[in-house]
N, C-alpha and C positions, 0 to 999 in steps of 0.2 A: 640497410633496414630490407629487413622482409617483412611480405605481404601478408596478412592474416587469412586465411580461410573465407571468411566472410567478405573482406574487400576482393578478393579476385573475382567471388561469387557473385559480388556487387558489380563489378566491372565487366564481368562477361554477361550477367544478367541486362544491363545497360547499353551494350555493342548488340546484344541480341534483339532489342526493343526497337534499336534503331534500325536495324538491316530491316525486320518486319516491316517497321512504317514505310520503309523507303519503297518496300516490296508492294506495300497498301495503293501505294501514290501512284498514279497511272494518269499519262495526259490525255485531257479532253477527247472524246472521240464521236462518232456518230452515233453511238448508242446514247449519248447524252439528249440527242434530239427525240423528242416525241413522234411515232409516226404519223400521228394524226394532230392537226389544229382545226379549227373552226372557227371563224368568224363571221358576225353580220356587220350590214352596211348601217343598221341602228340599233338603238336598244329598244325604239318603242316605235311603232307603227299605228296608224289612223285609218277607220274606214275609208277605203277609196285609195289607200297608198300603196307601195309596193315594197318588201323586204327583200334583199338578197342574201343568201348565205352560201359563204367561201368554204370548202373544203379542201385543206392542203395535205397530200400525203407526202412526207419524205421520208426515202429508204434509207432507216437507221442501219441495215446490215453491211457488212463488208464486203460482199459480191453483189449483184446484178440483182435484181428483182424480176421477175420472168412474168408474174401474173399480179393483178390487184383488181379487188371486187369490193365494194364499197356500197352500203343501202342508206337509205334515210328514211324515217317513220315519223311521225308524230305521237309523242307521249301519247300514255293512256288519259291523262288528265286532260290535254288538248282533245283526243278524239271523243271524251265522253259531252263536252260541251257544245250540242247542235248549233247553238244558236253563235259560235264563231265560225265564222266561214271565211276563208281564203282559199285559193289555186293555184298550182302549178303553173306558171309562165314561159319559162326559159331553161336551159340549162346551157350552159358554154366552158370551155377551158380545154384541157389536156386529156381527151375521152375519148376511147374508139367508138361505145356508144353509151347512150342516158336514156334510161326507160322509166317514165313514169305511170305509174298505175294509181287508180282512185282519185286523181285529183292531189293528192298530198304525198303520198310515200313515190320512192324511187331506186333506181339501181343505176350505178355505174363501173364502167370497166376503164382502167386509166392506161393511155399509151405506153406501151413498154419496149424495151428495156427499158428499166430505170437505174441508173449509175449508184453506187455508194452515195448518201448526204445530198443528191439530187432529189427535185421535187416535182411534183403534179398537182394542177390545182383544178376545181371544176366550183363554178359559179350557180346556184338555183335561185331562181328569182321567183317569188310568189306573189300574186296579187290578194290583196284584203278586200274582200267584197264591201260596197258601199254599204249595206244593209248589215252588216257584222257588228254585232250586239259587242262590242268592245267597254270597258271601264275597269275598275277599280276589281284585282284580282284576278281578270280576264289575260290571258298569255298563250303566245303560241311556240311551244317547245318542242323539240325534234329531238332525237338521238340516232347516230349512227352507228353500224355495223360494220367492220373493215375485216378484210381475211388477204391476207398476200403469201404468194411463195420466192423463195430465194434459193439459194446454192445449186442450181439447176434442178427445181423444182424439188428436191429432197428435204429441205424444210418448209415450217409454214408459222405464222401467228396471225391470231385474231382476236378480235373482242369490241366490245360495244362503248363508245364515246358519245357523253352526252354535254360535255363541258361547250357553251358558248354557242348554245341553239335556244336560248331562252328569251322570246320576243315578248315585252308588254304589249296588250295591244288596248290603245287607250282613247279614249273620245277624246277632239281636239282641244278643249279645256284641259286634259290633265294630262297632256302631252309634256310641256315645261315641266312637270312637277318631275314626273318620272325620270324626264332625260337627267336631271338637277340630282337626282337621288343615288348616281353611282352605281352604274350596273357590275 
């Protein structure tokens, strides 16, 4: 029984598709992990309380990371609200330096080298002033800038991250409503 030309082409196309798909499917690697994650210890703060922001850098490269710089600043909307009062209190973690300027902005250098897949963390704690004007629509928000070098300093990556730094500033009467709203 002879195969037709279209039958042979169909079989060849099917085999080529399978081989191509197998080539595209690769095992998970360190690149699947984002280099920066940000978490807060609470979704809502009240006047007189503290809030901590934890920044976690994970080396997503296949070589050691030799240098990591990160900064944190309030977002434009937070910085434009003069009645929202908060100040830096402490910096702890896997850093060689932590410099805070202007009571809110800061920069950190992580302890290096960082092996592929390994992580470093830093926790920044802020005090919300007792006379801070908290209430509906008032938020303490930050963004971070991350810069790191790898491959013997021959390659680099950088970028801005604002995910996870949104903290509602509520009066004590609205704290329960915001916490249950699902941040």
